[in-house]
C-alpha positions as CSV (number, residue, x, y, z in Angstrom):
1,W,-77.9,216.8,217.8
2,E,-80.2,215.9,215.2
3,A,-81.7,213.3,217.7
4,A,-82.1,216.1,220.1
5,S,-84.2,218.0,217.8
6,D,-86.9,215.2,217.9
7,Y,-87.5,216.8,221.5
8,Q,-88.4,220.0,223.0
9,I,-85.2,220.5,225.3
10,T,-82.7,222.9,226.0
11,V,-78.9,222.6,224.9
12,V,-75.8,224.0,226.2
13,C,-72.8,224.9,223.5
14,N,-69.6,223.7,225.3
15,S,-66.0,222.6,224.6
16,D,-63.9,219.8,225.5
17,A,-60.8,221.9,224.4
18,H,-57.4,221.0,226.1
19,H,-56.1,224.2,226.0
20,P,-57.6,227.6,226.9
21,T,-57.4,229.4,223.8
22,H,-59.3,226.6,221.9
23,A,-62.1,226.8,224.3
24,M,-64.5,229.1,222.2
25,A,-62.9,228.1,218.8
26,S,-66.2,226.8,217.5
27,I,-68.9,228.4,219.4
28,E,-70.5,230.5,216.5
29,E,-70.6,227.3,214.4
30,C,-72.3,225.2,217.5
31,I,-74.8,228.2,217.9
32,H,-75.6,228.2,214.3
33,Y,-76.0,224.3,214.1
34,A,-78.4,224.4,217.2
35,E,-80.3,227.2,215.5
36,E,-80.6,225.4,211.9
37,L,-81.9,222.4,213.9
38,G,-84.5,224.7,215.9
39,L,-83.0,223.9,219.3
40,T,-83.4,226.2,222.1
41,I,-79.9,227.2,223.8
42,A,-79.7,227.6,227.5
43,S,-79.0,231.1,228.6
44,D,-76.5,232.3,230.9
45,E,-79.3,232.7,233.7
46,Q,-80.6,229.2,233.2
47,L,-76.8,227.9,233.7
48,G,-76.4,230.2,236.6
49,I,-73.8,232.3,235.1
50,K,-73.7,235.9,236.5
51,T,-72.9,238.7,234.1
52,A,-71.3,241.9,235.3
């Protein structure tokens, strides 16, 4: 992500979990790291995710 921070791009925090309970295990750390590097995180709307 350090290389990505050299560009004005939007990133996605995701997971390669092999068990459903692990899917969001490190999301807070991912978001914090992206923000620390000045990266823009894609919104639900940008990803086509509809919220209830």
